[in-house]
C-alpha positions as CSV (number, residue, x, y, z in Angstrom):
1,M,-55.2,38.2,-15.4
2,S,-58.5,36.3,-15.4
3,K,-60.0,36.0,-11.9
4,I,-61.6,32.8,-10.7
5,I,-64.9,32.5,-8.8
6,A,-65.3,29.3,-6.9
7,E,-69.1,28.7,-6.9
8,F,-70.0,26.6,-3.9
9,C,-73.7,26.2,-4.9
10,Q,-75.1,23.5,-2.6
11,N,-71.9,21.4,-2.5
12,H,-71.7,22.1,1.2
13,N,-74.8,19.9,1.7
14,G,-76.1,22.5,4.2
15,E,-73.3,21.7,6.6
16,R,-71.4,24.6,8.1
17,S,-68.2,22.5,8.6
18,I,-68.1,21.6,4.9
19,L,-68.7,25.2,4.0
20,L,-65.7,26.4,6.0
21,E,-63.5,23.6,4.6
22,M,-64.5,24.8,1.1
23,V,-63.4,28.3,2.0
24,D,-60.0,27.0,3.1
25,A,-59.6,24.8,0.0
26,A,-60.7,27.6,-2.4
27,A,-58.2,30.0,-0.9
28,E,-55.4,27.6,-0.9
29,S,-56.1,26.6,-4.5
30,G,-56.0,30.1,-6.0
31,A,-59.6,31.4,-6.2
32,T,-60.1,35.2,-6.0
33,Y,-63.8,34.9,-5.1
34,A,-66.0,32.4,-3.2
35,K,-69.7,32.4,-3.9
36,I,-72.7,30.9,-2.1
37,Q,-76.4,30.8,-3.1
38,S,-78.9,32.6,-0.9
39,I,-81.7,30.1,-1.3
40,W,-84.6,29.9,1.2
41,V,-87.0,27.1,0.5
42,E,-90.0,29.1,1.6
43,D,-89.5,31.1,-1.6
44,L,-90.0,28.0,-3.8
45,V,-93.1,28.2,-6.0
46,K,-95.4,25.3,-6.8
47,R,-96.3,25.4,-10.5
48,E,-98.7,22.8,-11.6
49,K,-97.3,22.2,-15.1
50,F,-94.0,20.9,-13.6
51,E,-95.8,18.3,-11.3
52,Q,-96.2,15.9,-14.2
53,G,-94.3,17.6,-17.0
54,Q,-95.3,17.0,-20.7
55,T,-94.0,15.1,-23.7
56,D,-95.2,15.0,-27.3
57,P,-96.3,11.7,-29.0
58,S,-92.7,11.1,-30.1
59,G,-91.5,11.3,-26.5
60,K,-89.8,14.7,-26.8
61,T,-90.0,16.7,-23.6
62,L,-92.1,19.8,-23.8
63,V,-92.2,20.6,-20.1
64,I,-89.7,19.4,-17.5
65,K,-91.1,17.1,-14.8
66,R,-89.9,18.4,-11.4
67,P,-92.5,18.1,-8.7
68,F,-92.6,20.7,-5.9
69,Q,-92.5,18.5,-2.8
70,P,-89.4,16.5,-3.5
71,E,-87.6,19.7,-4.5
72,Y,-88.8,21.5,-1.4
73,D,-87.6,18.6,0.8
74,R,-84.2,18.5,-1.0
75,L,-83.6,22.2,-0.7
76,K,-84.7,22.4,2.9
77,K,-81.7,20.3,3.9
78,L,-79.3,22.6,2.0
79,E,-80.3,26.0,3.3
80,L,-77.7,28.4,4.7
81,S,-79.0,30.7,7.5
82,L,-78.1,34.4,7.7
83,E,-75.7,33.4,10.5
84,D,-74.1,30.9,8.1
85,H,-73.7,33.7,5.6
86,Q,-72.0,35.9,8.2
87,I,-69.6,33.1,9.2
88,F,-68.8,32.4,5.5
89,I,-68.1,36.1,5.0
90,E,-65.7,36.2,8.0
91,A,-64.0,33.0,7.0
92,C,-63.4,34.4,3.5
93,R,-62.0,37.7,4.9
94,K,-59.5,35.8,7.0
95,K,-58.4,33.7,4.0
96,G,-58.1,36.6,1.6
97,L,-61.1,35.6,-0.5
98,I,-63.8,38.0,-1.7
99,P,-67.2,36.6,-0.8
100,L,-70.4,37.1,-2.7
101,A,-73.8,35.5,-3.1
102,T,-76.6,34.9,-5.6
103,I,-80.0,36.0,-4.3
104,F,-83.0,34.3,-5.8
105,A,-86.0,36.2,-4.4
106,A,-86.5,40.0,-4.2
107,N,-87.7,39.9,-0.6
108,R,-84.4,38.5,0.6
109,V,-82.3,41.4,-0.9
110,P,-82.3,43.8,2.1
111,A,-81.3,41.2,4.7
112,V,-78.5,39.7,2.5
113,A,-77.3,43.1,1.5
114,A,-77.1,44.2,5.1
115,L,-74.5,41.5,5.9
116,P,-70.8,42.7,6.3
117,W,-69.7,42.0,2.7
118,P,-66.1,43.5,2.3
119,Q,-67.2,44.4,-1.3
120,K,-70.8,45.3,-2.1
121,L,-70.8,42.7,-4.8
122,V,-73.7,40.4,-5.9
123,K,-74.1,37.7,-8.6
124,V,-77.3,37.5,-10.6
125,A,-78.5,34.1,-11.9
126,S,-79.1,33.7,-15.6
127,Y,-82.8,33.4,-15.2
128,D,-83.0,36.8,-13.6
129,C,-81.0,38.7,-16.3
130,A,-84.3,39.8,-17.7
131,S,-85.9,40.5,-14.3
132,Y,-85.5,44.2,-14.6
133,P,-87.3,45.3,-11.4
134,F,-85.1,42.8,-9.5
135,L,-82.0,44.3,-11.1
136,S,-83.1,47.8,-10.1
137,E,-83.6,46.6,-6.5
138,L,-80.1,45.0,-6.5
139,K,-78.6,48.2,-7.8
140,K,-79.9,50.1,-4.7
141,H,-78.1,47.7,-2.3
142,F,-74.9,46.6,-4.1
143,E,-72.1,48.5,-5.8
144,T,-71.2,45.8,-8.4
145,L,-73.3,43.2,-10.2
146,F,-72.1,40.1,-12.0
147,V,-74.9,39.1,-14.3
148,S,-75.1,35.7,-16.0
149,T,-76.8,35.7,-19.4
150,G,-77.6,32.0,-20.0
151,A,-81.0,31.2,-21.6
152,T,-81.5,35.0,-22.1
153,R,-82.2,36.5,-25.6
154,D,-80.0,39.2,-26.9
155,E,-82.7,41.9,-26.8
156,E,-83.2,41.0,-23.1
157,I,-79.5,41.3,-22.3
158,E,-79.3,44.6,-24.1
159,K,-82.3,45.9,-22.1
160,A,-80.5,44.7,-18.9
161,A,-77.5,46.7,-19.9
162,E,-79.7,49.8,-20.1
163,V,-81.2,49.1,-16.7
164,L,-77.6,48.7,-15.3
165,K,-76.2,51.8,-17.0
166,G,-74.2,53.9,-14.6
167,K,-73.5,50.9,-12.3
168,N,-70.4,48.8,-12.2
169,F,-71.4,45.4,-13.7
170,A,-70.1,42.6,-15.8
171,F,-72.1,40.1,-18.0
172,F,-71.1,36.5,-17.9
173,H,-71.7,34.2,-20.8
174,C,-73.3,31.0,-19.8
175,V,-74.9,27.9,-21.4
176,T,-77.7,26.6,-19.2
177,M,-77.2,22.9,-19.9
178,Y,-76.2,20.7,-17.1
179,P,-73.8,19.5,-18.3
180,N,-72.9,21.6,-21.3
181,T,-70.7,20.2,-24.1
182,L,-67.5,21.7,-25.5
183,D,-69.0,22.2,-29.0
184,N,-71.8,24.2,-27.5
185,C,-69.7,26.7,-25.5
186,H,-69.8,29.6,-28.1
187,L,-67.1,31.5,-26.3
188,A,-67.2,34.1,-29.1
189,R,-70.2,35.4,-27.1
190,L,-67.6,37.0,-24.8
191,N,-66.9,39.6,-27.5
192,Y,-70.6,40.4,-27.9
193,L,-70.9,40.9,-24.1
194,K,-67.9,43.1,-24.0
195,R,-69.8,45.6,-26.3
196,L,-72.4,45.9,-23.5
197,S,-70.4,45.7,-20.3
198,P,-66.8,46.8,-19.6
199,Q,-65.8,43.3,-18.6
200,A,-67.1,39.8,-19.4
201,G,-67.0,36.4,-17.7
202,W,-67.7,32.8,-18.4
203,S,-69.8,30.6,-16.1
204,D,-68.8,27.0,-17.0
205,H,-71.1,24.0,-16.7
206,T,-69.1,21.4,-18.7
207,L,-68.7,17.9,-17.4
208,V,-65.5,17.6,-15.3
209,A,-65.0,13.9,-15.7
210,R,-65.1,14.3,-19.5
211,D,-63.8,17.8,-20.2
212,G,-61.7,18.8,-17.1
213,I,-61.0,22.5,-17.2
214,K,-60.7,22.9,-21.0
215,A,-63.6,25.3,-21.4
216,A,-62.4,27.5,-18.6
217,M,-58.9,27.6,-20.0
218,A,-60.3,28.4,-23.5
219,A,-62.4,31.2,-22.0
220,M,-59.4,32.7,-20.3
221,T,-57.4,32.5,-23.6
222,L,-60.2,34.3,-25.4
223,G,-60.2,37.2,-23.0
224,A,-62.7,36.3,-20.2
225,D,-62.0,38.7,-17.3
226,Y,-63.7,36.2,-14.9
227,V,-64.3,32.5,-14.9
228,E,-66.8,31.0,-12.6
229,R,-66.8,27.2,-11.9
230,H,-68.8,25.1,-9.5
231,F,-66.4,23.9,-6.8
232,T,-66.4,20.9,-4.5
233,I,-64.3,19.1,-1.9
234,L,-66.6,16.0,-1.9
235,P,-66.8,13.1,-4.4
236,A,-68.8,14.0,-7.5
237,D,-71.6,11.6,-6.6
238,Q,-72.3,13.2,-3.2
239,T,-74.0,16.4,-4.5
240,K,-76.4,17.3,-7.2
241,D,-73.8,19.7,-8.9
242,G,-70.9,17.4,-8.2
243,P,-70.5,16.2,-11.9
244,V,-70.0,19.8,-13.1
245,S,-67.8,20.9,-10.1
246,I,-64.0,21.1,-10.1
247,T,-61.9,19.9,-7.3
248,P,-59.1,21.8,-5.5
249,A,-56.6,20.2,-7.8
250,H,-58.4,21.4,-10.9
251,L,-58.7,24.9,-9.3
252,K,-55.0,25.0,-8.6
253,E,-54.2,24.1,-12.2
254,L,-56.6,26.7,-13.5
255,A,-55.2,29.4,-11.2
256,Q,-51.7,28.6,-12.5
257,F,-53.0,28.9,-16.1
258,A,-54.6,32.3,-15.3
259,K,-51.1,33.7,-14.3
260,L,-49.7,33.1,-17.8
261,D,-49.5,36.0,-20.2
262,A,-51.8,36.0,-23.3
263,S,-49.3,34.4,-25.7
264,Q,-48.4,31.7,-23.2
265,R,-52.1,30.9,-22.6
266,L,-52.7,30.6,-26.3
267,A,-49.7,28.4,-26.9
268,Q,-50.8,26.0,-24.1
269,A,-54.4,26.0,-25.1
270,R,-53.5,25.1,-28.7
271,R,-51.1,22.4,-27.5
272,E,-53.4,20.8,-24.9
273,I,-56.9,21.4,-26.1
274,P,-57.7,19.8,-29.5
275,E,-61.3,21.1,-29.2
276,F,-60.2,24.7,-28.8
277,D,-61.5,26.0,-32.1
278,S,-64.8,24.2,-31.8
279,M,-65.5,26.0,-28.5
280,I,-65.3,29.4,-30.1
281,G,-68.6,29.1,-32.0
282,N,-70.7,32.1,-32.8
283,Q,-71.3,35.5,-31.2
284,Q,-75.0,35.2,-32.0
285,R,-76.8,31.9,-31.5
286,A,-80.2,30.4,-31.1
287,L,-81.0,28.8,-27.7
288,T,-81.2,25.0,-27.8
289,H,-84.3,23.1,-26.9
290,E,-82.7,22.0,-23.6
291,E,-81.9,25.6,-22.7
292,L,-85.5,26.7,-23.4
293,L,-86.8,23.9,-21.2
294,N,-84.5,25.0,-18.4
295,R,-85.5,28.6,-18.9
296,D,-89.2,27.6,-18.6
297,Y,-88.5,25.8,-15.3
298,Y,-85.9,27.9,-13.6
299,R,-87.3,31.3,-14.4
300,G,-90.0,31.7,-11.7
301,R,-88.7,28.8,-9.6
302,F,-88.5,31.3,-6.6
303,A,-90.6,34.3,-5.8
304,T,-91.7,36.6,-3.0
305,H,-94.9,35.3,-1.5
306,K,-97.4,38.2,-0.8
307,N,-101.1,38.0,0.1
308,G,-101.3,34.3,-0.9
309,R,-99.7,34.6,-4.3
310,P,-96.1,34.6,-5.7
311,V,-94.7,37.9,-6.9
312,F,-92.0,37.0,-9.4
313,N,-88.7,38.9,-9.7
314,W,-89.7,40.3,-13.1
315,E,-92.9,41.8,-11.7
């Protein structure tokens, strides 16, 4: 049976009360895991090229415009303290959820890893799949790594598999477009990833208002061992990730689908998802322009600041 990760991202708006309500809702709706993001705004890096961005004469974006100060101010309000992490872990334990986090800067690994996680499990963001020193550091502190592979080239993924050899890990297929489209899911990538890791997952960024849980259902049908979806209990317009976040009702529906056997899943997917075949796509694919733009921005967004300079996770 496919297991569901409810990715809370910053949909808690930095409020502990909302975070705890999300734990309750995720547990009641059938998630196996609940995930938070261990982001501290002091790790954000100011990079000059993103202050103004860049376009070519035709208006095509060459560099994303995302100035440092507004991003710093936004993220500052959304931080979870280590105490919040601990309260989240305990709430998950009481509700039967397995808690985990994504860590974004290497200097934070020891403190986050030292928290009382019931399973020594960590999620690695797509933009750190090729941060090999960071993967090696995480290996020392955690027993299992879930590693997203969005905006990562095949040779980088294959090198990550070598770095992680001997460790319990799973690669997650992911398309780093926000939102992604059904015809750009390329769920056949699951088969490629299963050649590199014993299990494979799908991290879904499709637009909920348009696509519902179709991509998640298709991924389960095609053999995903894990499905990760952003999760919210707030209206979609109240958080940045709201439009790509499923509600408790969606999660409940997906959890019921996950309980079906393989033939039942396939029959229901064929019946209810006209776009099913178009989501399969190709095992090997080129990254889109949008994915490359996002890779350029998000890879290096956070770092460990030492002696007045950022030390990036790949260094």
